[in-house]
C-alpha positions as CSV (number, residue, x, y, z in Angstrom):
1,M,71.3,76.2,112.1
2,N,73.7,75.5,109.3
3,I,72.6,72.6,107.0
4,L,74.1,71.2,104.1
5,L,72.0,69.7,101.5
6,K,73.3,67.2,99.5
7,N,72.7,65.6,95.7
8,A,69.5,66.9,95.6
9,T,67.5,67.6,92.4
10,I,66.5,71.6,93.1
11,V,63.8,73.6,91.5
12,T,64.4,77.1,92.6
13,Q,61.7,78.5,91.2
14,N,64.2,81.4,90.1
15,P,63.3,83.8,87.2
16,N,64.4,81.1,84.7
17,R,63.0,78.2,86.7
18,D,66.3,76.3,87.0
19,I,66.3,72.7,87.6
20,F,69.3,71.2,88.7
21,E,71.1,68.5,90.9
22,G,73.4,69.6,93.5
23,D,73.7,71.0,97.1
24,I,72.0,74.0,99.1
25,L,73.9,75.2,101.9
26,I,72.1,77.1,104.7
27,K,73.6,79.0,107.4
28,D,71.3,80.8,109.8
29,N,67.9,80.8,108.5
30,R,69.2,82.1,105.0
31,I,70.6,80.2,101.7
32,E,73.8,81.0,101.8
33,S,75.1,79.1,98.5
34,L,73.5,76.5,95.7
35,G,75.9,74.3,93.6
36,R,78.0,70.8,93.1
37,Q,79.6,69.9,95.8
38,L,79.8,72.0,98.5
39,E,81.8,70.9,101.3
40,N,81.5,73.0,104.9
41,P,83.2,70.9,107.5
42,G,81.2,70.7,110.6
43,V,77.7,71.9,109.5
44,E,75.0,69.0,109.6
45,E,75.0,67.0,106.7
46,L,72.0,65.3,104.5
47,D,72.3,63.0,101.7
48,L,69.2,63.4,100.0
49,S,70.2,61.9,97.1
50,G,66.8,60.6,94.4
51,L,65.1,63.0,96.9
52,T,63.1,66.7,95.3
53,V,63.6,70.0,97.7
54,I,61.2,73.1,96.2
55,P,60.1,75.9,97.7
56,G,58.5,75.8,100.6
57,L,54.5,75.6,99.9
58,I,52.5,78.7,100.9
59,Q,48.9,78.5,101.9
60,T,47.0,81.9,101.7
61,H,43.9,81.2,102.7
62,V,42.7,79.3,105.8
63,H,40.9,79.4,109.0
64,L,43.0,77.3,111.9
65,C,39.6,78.3,114.0
66,Q,37.8,76.2,111.9
67,T,39.9,72.7,111.7
68,L,38.1,71.5,114.5
69,F,34.4,71.7,112.9
70,R,36.2,69.3,109.9
71,N,32.8,67.1,108.7
72,L,30.3,69.4,110.8
73,A,28.7,72.0,108.1
74,D,28.3,70.1,104.8
75,D,25.5,70.9,102.4
76,L,25.0,74.0,102.1
77,E,25.5,77.6,100.6
78,L,27.4,80.2,102.0
79,L,25.4,82.4,104.0
80,D,23.3,79.5,105.6
81,W,27.1,77.4,105.8
82,L,27.6,81.0,108.0
83,S,24.9,81.6,109.9
84,L,23.7,78.3,110.7
85,H,26.8,76.5,111.7
86,I,30.3,78.4,111.6
87,W,29.6,81.2,113.4
88,P,28.2,79.8,116.1
89,M,30.6,76.7,116.5
90,E,33.1,80.0,116.3
91,M,31.6,81.8,119.0
92,A,32.1,78.7,121.1
93,H,35.3,78.3,121.0
94,T,37.2,78.8,124.4
95,E,40.8,78.8,124.5
96,A,41.5,75.0,124.8
97,S,39.2,74.1,121.3
98,L,40.9,76.7,119.5
99,R,44.7,75.6,120.7
100,V,43.9,72.3,119.5
101,S,42.2,73.3,116.4
102,A,44.8,75.1,115.5
103,Q,47.6,72.0,116.6
104,L,45.5,70.0,114.1
105,G,45.6,72.1,110.9
106,L,49.3,73.1,111.8
107,Y,49.9,69.5,112.1
108,E,48.3,68.4,108.6
109,M,49.6,71.5,106.4
110,L,53.3,71.0,107.9
111,R,52.6,67.6,107.2
112,S,51.9,68.3,103.6
113,G,55.1,70.5,103.0
114,V,53.4,74.2,103.6
115,T,55.8,76.4,105.3
116,S,53.7,79.6,105.5
117,I,50.4,80.5,105.7
118,L,47.8,83.3,105.2
119,D,44.9,82.5,108.1
120,M,41.9,84.0,109.1
121,G,41.8,83.8,113.0
122,N,38.7,83.8,115.2
123,G,36.8,86.6,117.4
124,R,38.0,85.6,120.5
125,H,40.9,83.8,122.0
126,M,43.7,84.7,119.0
127,D,46.4,84.8,122.0
128,V,46.1,81.0,121.6
129,V,46.4,80.5,117.9
130,F,49.9,83.3,117.7
131,E,51.4,81.0,120.8
132,E,50.8,77.6,118.4
133,M,52.4,79.1,114.9
134,V,55.5,79.9,117.3
135,R,55.5,76.7,118.6
136,S,55.1,75.0,115.5
137,G,57.7,76.0,113.1
138,I,55.6,77.8,110.8
139,R,55.8,81.0,109.0
140,G,52.0,82.6,109.9
141,F,50.1,85.9,109.3
142,S,46.6,86.0,110.8
143,G,44.6,88.1,112.9
144,K,41.7,88.9,114.9
145,V,38.6,88.2,112.6
146,M,36.1,91.5,112.5
147,M,32.7,92.0,112.7
148,D,30.9,95.1,114.0
149,Y,27.8,95.4,111.5
150,G,24.5,93.8,110.9
151,D,22.9,90.6,112.6
152,Q,25.9,88.6,113.0
153,P,26.3,87.1,116.3
154,Y,30.3,87.8,116.1
155,K,29.5,91.5,116.3
156,E,31.3,93.5,118.4
157,S,31.6,97.8,118.5
158,T,33.6,99.4,115.9
159,D,35.9,100.9,119.3
160,D,36.6,97.5,120.6
161,A,37.3,95.5,117.6
162,L,39.8,98.2,116.7
163,K,41.3,98.0,120.1
164,S,41.5,94.4,120.6
165,T,43.7,94.0,117.5
166,E,46.1,97.0,118.3
167,E,47.3,95.1,121.2
168,L,47.4,91.8,119.4
169,I,49.7,93.9,116.9
170,Q,51.7,95.1,119.9
171,R,52.2,91.5,120.8
172,W,52.3,89.2,117.9
173,H,53.1,91.2,114.1
174,G,57.2,90.3,114.2
175,A,57.1,87.9,116.9
176,A,59.8,84.6,116.7
177,N,62.1,86.8,114.4
178,G,59.9,88.2,112.1
179,R,58.4,84.8,111.1
180,I,55.4,85.5,113.0
181,Q,52.9,88.8,111.2
182,Y,49.9,90.8,112.1
183,A,47.2,90.6,109.3
184,L,43.9,92.3,109.9
185,A,41.0,90.6,109.0
186,P,37.6,91.9,107.9
187,R,35.2,89.1,107.3
188,F,33.7,90.1,104.2
189,V,32.1,93.5,103.6
190,P,28.5,93.4,105.0
191,S,30.2,92.4,108.4
192,C,32.5,96.0,108.8
193,S,30.7,99.4,109.2
194,D,32.5,102.0,107.3
195,A,34.1,103.4,110.5
196,L,35.4,100.0,111.3
197,W,36.9,100.2,107.4
198,E,38.8,103.9,107.8
199,G,40.1,102.0,111.1
200,I,41.5,99.1,109.2
201,K,43.1,101.5,106.5
202,A,44.5,103.4,109.5
203,L,45.9,100.5,111.0
204,S,47.1,98.8,107.8
205,E,49.0,102.1,106.9
206,S,50.8,103.1,110.1
207,H,51.7,99.1,110.5
208,K,52.4,98.3,107.0
209,L,49.8,95.3,107.2
210,L,48.0,92.9,105.0
211,I,44.6,93.3,105.1
212,H,42.7,89.5,104.3
213,S,39.5,89.6,103.7
214,H,36.6,87.4,101.3
215,A,35.3,89.2,98.3
216,S,32.5,87.8,95.7
217,E,32.3,84.3,96.8
218,N,28.7,83.7,96.1
219,Q,25.8,85.7,94.2
220,K,23.6,86.0,97.5
221,E,26.7,87.5,98.7
222,V,27.4,89.4,95.6
223,A,24.1,90.7,95.9
224,L,24.1,91.6,99.4
225,V,27.0,93.8,99.4
226,K,25.3,96.0,96.2
227,K,21.9,96.6,98.2
228,Q,24.1,97.7,101.2
229,T,26.7,99.8,99.6
230,G,25.8,100.5,96.2
231,Y,28.9,99.1,94.7
232,D,30.1,95.5,93.7
233,N,32.6,93.7,96.3
234,V,36.3,94.8,94.5
235,E,34.6,98.3,93.2
236,F,34.0,99.3,97.0
237,F,37.9,98.0,98.2
238,V,38.6,100.9,95.4
239,E,36.1,103.2,96.5
240,K,37.5,102.8,99.6
241,G,40.8,103.6,99.6
242,L,41.7,100.2,100.3
243,A,43.1,98.7,97.2
244,S,46.7,98.3,97.2
245,S,49.4,95.2,96.8
246,R,48.7,94.8,100.7
247,L,44.7,93.7,99.9
248,C,44.4,89.9,99.4
249,L,41.1,88.4,98.3
250,A,39.7,85.0,98.9
251,H,37.6,83.6,96.3
252,C,36.8,86.3,93.9
253,I,34.0,84.1,91.7
254,W,31.6,86.9,90.7
255,V,33.6,89.5,89.4
256,S,32.7,91.7,86.3
257,E,35.2,93.0,84.2
258,R,35.8,95.9,85.5
259,E,36.3,94.8,89.0
260,M,39.2,92.5,87.5
261,E,40.5,95.7,85.6
262,Y,40.8,97.1,89.2
263,L,42.7,93.6,90.7
264,R,44.8,94.1,88.0
265,E,45.2,98.1,88.1
266,Y,46.0,97.7,92.1
267,Q,48.0,94.9,92.2
268,I,45.3,93.3,94.7
269,N,46.0,89.6,95.1
270,V,42.9,87.2,94.5
271,L,43.5,84.0,97.1
272,H,42.0,80.7,95.2
273,C,40.5,78.4,97.2
274,P,38.8,75.6,94.5
275,S,37.9,73.2,97.1
276,A,35.9,75.4,99.0
277,N,34.5,77.1,95.6
278,L,33.3,73.6,95.2
279,K,31.6,72.3,98.4
280,L,29.8,75.7,98.9
281,G,28.3,75.4,95.0
282,S,29.7,79.1,95.1
283,G,31.0,78.8,91.1
284,F,34.2,78.9,89.4
285,A,36.4,81.7,89.6
286,P,37.6,82.8,86.4
287,I,41.5,82.2,87.4
288,P,43.3,81.9,83.8
289,R,41.3,85.2,82.8
290,M,43.1,86.7,85.6
291,L,46.2,84.9,84.6
292,H,46.4,86.4,81.3
293,K,45.8,89.6,82.8
294,G,48.7,89.6,85.0
295,I,46.2,89.4,88.2
296,N,48.7,87.8,90.8
297,V,46.3,84.5,91.8
298,S,47.6,81.9,94.6
299,L,46.4,79.3,96.8
300,G,44.4,78.0,100.1
301,S,42.5,75.2,101.1
302,D,40.1,77.5,103.0
303,G,38.7,75.9,106.0
304,A,38.4,72.2,106.9
305,P,34.7,72.4,106.9
306,C,34.1,74.0,103.2
307,N,37.2,71.8,102.2
308,N,37.2,69.2,104.3
309,N,41.0,69.0,104.2
310,L,44.2,71.3,104.6
311,D,46.4,69.5,102.3
312,I,47.4,72.1,99.3
313,F,48.1,69.1,96.7
314,I,44.3,68.2,96.9
315,D,43.7,71.7,95.8
316,M,46.8,72.3,93.3
317,R,45.0,69.3,91.4
318,L,41.9,70.7,91.5
319,A,43.4,73.8,90.7
320,A,44.9,72.4,87.7
321,L,41.9,70.7,86.4
322,I,38.4,72.7,86.7
323,H,39.3,75.4,84.4
324,K,39.8,73.3,81.7
325,P,36.4,72.7,80.7
326,R,35.2,76.3,80.6
327,F,38.8,77.8,79.6
328,G,40.2,74.8,77.1
329,V,43.1,72.7,77.5
330,T,45.6,74.7,77.9
331,S,44.2,77.7,79.8
332,I,46.1,76.4,83.6
333,T,49.5,74.8,83.2
334,A,51.0,72.2,86.2
335,Q,53.9,75.7,86.0
336,D,50.9,77.8,86.7
337,V,49.5,76.1,89.7
338,F,53.1,75.7,91.2
339,D,54.0,79.1,90.5
340,M,51.3,79.7,92.9
341,V,51.9,78.2,95.5
342,T,55.1,79.5,95.5
343,I,56.4,83.1,93.8
344,N,52.9,83.6,94.0
345,G,52.2,82.9,97.1
346,A,55.3,85.2,98.2
347,R,54.2,88.3,96.4
348,T,50.5,87.9,98.2
349,L,52.4,88.0,101.4
350,G,54.4,91.0,100.5
351,M,58.1,88.7,100.7
352,A,59.0,87.7,97.1
353,D,62.5,89.0,98.1
354,K,62.5,86.9,100.8
355,I,60.8,83.6,99.7
356,G,59.1,81.8,97.0
357,S,61.7,80.4,95.7
358,I,65.7,78.8,96.0
359,E,68.3,81.2,95.4
360,V,70.9,82.5,97.3
361,G,70.3,85.1,100.3
362,K,66.5,84.1,100.8
363,L,65.2,82.6,104.1
364,A,65.6,79.4,104.1
365,D,61.8,77.7,103.7
366,L,62.0,74.2,101.6
367,T,59.6,71.6,101.2
368,I,61.5,68.1,100.5
369,L,59.6,65.5,98.4
370,D,60.5,61.4,97.5
371,L,59.1,61.7,93.5
372,N,59.7,58.0,93.2
373,K,56.8,56.7,95.0
374,V,54.7,54.4,92.9
375,Q,51.4,57.1,92.5
376,V,54.1,59.7,90.7
377,V,56.3,57.6,88.4
378,P,57.2,57.5,85.6
379,A,57.5,61.1,84.3
380,D,59.5,63.8,82.1
381,N,57.7,66.8,83.2
382,I,58.8,67.4,87.4
383,Y,55.7,70.3,87.4
384,S,53.6,67.7,86.3
385,Q,54.9,65.2,88.7
386,I,54.1,68.1,91.6
387,V,50.5,69.5,90.4
388,Y,49.2,66.3,89.1
389,S,50.2,63.1,90.9
390,A,52.2,64.1,94.6
391,Q,50.4,63.9,97.6
392,T,51.3,64.4,101.0
393,Q,52.7,60.8,101.4
394,N,55.7,62.4,98.8
395,V,56.6,65.0,101.7
396,V,59.7,63.6,103.2
397,H,60.9,66.9,105.4
398,V,60.3,70.7,105.7
399,I,62.7,73.0,106.6
400,V,61.5,76.8,107.5
401,D,63.8,79.4,108.6
402,G,66.6,77.3,108.8
403,N,65.0,75.2,111.2
404,W,63.6,71.6,110.8
405,V,60.0,71.5,111.2
406,V,59.1,68.0,109.6
407,K,61.8,65.1,109.6
408,D,60.9,62.1,107.8
409,G,57.3,62.8,107.4
410,L,56.5,64.2,111.4
411,P,56.1,67.5,112.7
412,L,58.4,67.9,115.7
413,A,56.3,70.5,117.3
414,Y,53.5,68.2,117.9
415,N,52.3,64.5,119.0
416,K,49.9,63.4,116.8
417,D,48.0,61.2,119.2
418,E,47.5,63.8,121.7
419,I,46.6,65.9,119.1
420,V,43.8,63.8,118.0
421,D,42.5,62.8,121.0
422,R,42.1,66.2,122.1
423,A,40.6,67.1,119.1
424,W,37.6,64.6,119.6
425,N,37.3,65.7,123.0
426,E,37.0,69.2,122.4
427,C,35.2,69.0,119.3
428,T,32.4,66.8,121.5
429,A,32.2,69.8,124.3
430,L,32.3,72.6,122.2
431,L,29.0,70.7,120.4
432,K,27.5,70.4,123.8
433,R,27.5,74.2,124.5
434,I,26.1,75.3,120.9
435,S,23.5,72.4,121.6
């Protein structure tokens, strides 16, 4: 599509962090030009006077397969939460229940201004998740969760895990004009054998794929990894030759000084999930110290049952607040957090040259906000407005890959009432299957 956005406040997130009043011309799926009083007769034109355009928000750790489990797994620590609730429910998914779970999550995230996600998928029926990412218009990275070790109910043979993953890569990596990408999804160190890690490493290298996993989320998990492998979490990835800028590790709460140096040295991406870390009682990740060391930190909501929202504005606010008592009031700023959901998120996805900022030549992934609502005014710091005060209700329009995906606060691909009705029905049926 060709679109001319006029008279907006534009928060660029370019290297100079420029903010200006002006116009954005989109041609096909890219930003063609930026400036004031741009003209291009014949293209769709929208006057955004009084509105603010920001780079599309990036969620780097979500579980679309778990959206249907919202409010079903409260007041438990990580390992019990997984074994008693999450794994049985994931195993009980049918194609229909997984589809509506993905739809529900995609609707919520698009509505809250998210344009790109890094999703950890289900063990089965993953084609429906990719189909819904294509349909929704979002920029999506996802992959089938991989588990071949231990007593987890998901456990499958190493060969089956790798073969089914390779088949999904062939079907979906680069789909929708490159908008859909495959990301390898080993759940965490205790669930994967050495042979599976070797296969994951080979797939990542041959296809240039992200590796998306969990690490050092919970003290009992850290002890289990140490007992099972002899290593700490991050140390394990280094020793197995998996540490690189393609490695994306959610949580990283209980990391040692040496592990933080590994994160920095190997340019490993940390996916910060403040709501989930609080709800599961997992702890407080040393995010300000990571940022000070130059470690790339981005932001995610995690799964609906450990949040219980997928609203990135909630996690932005929490990320800006929860570290101040421990590290000091200046240890993390609104600008730092806004970086996490824009340019840092783009770096995590290996797309910093394509998304994460509003610059000529980059892909047109844009979120348009109304920052004149009661709960965000007055203000003279736009980053504070966005991070501390803004909510989903401030999102007006969303563009992904040059196409409208949200108009006037409504995601275009889905009917909300239909999704909600199906979600109730499929959740009821799923709970009967595991009872």
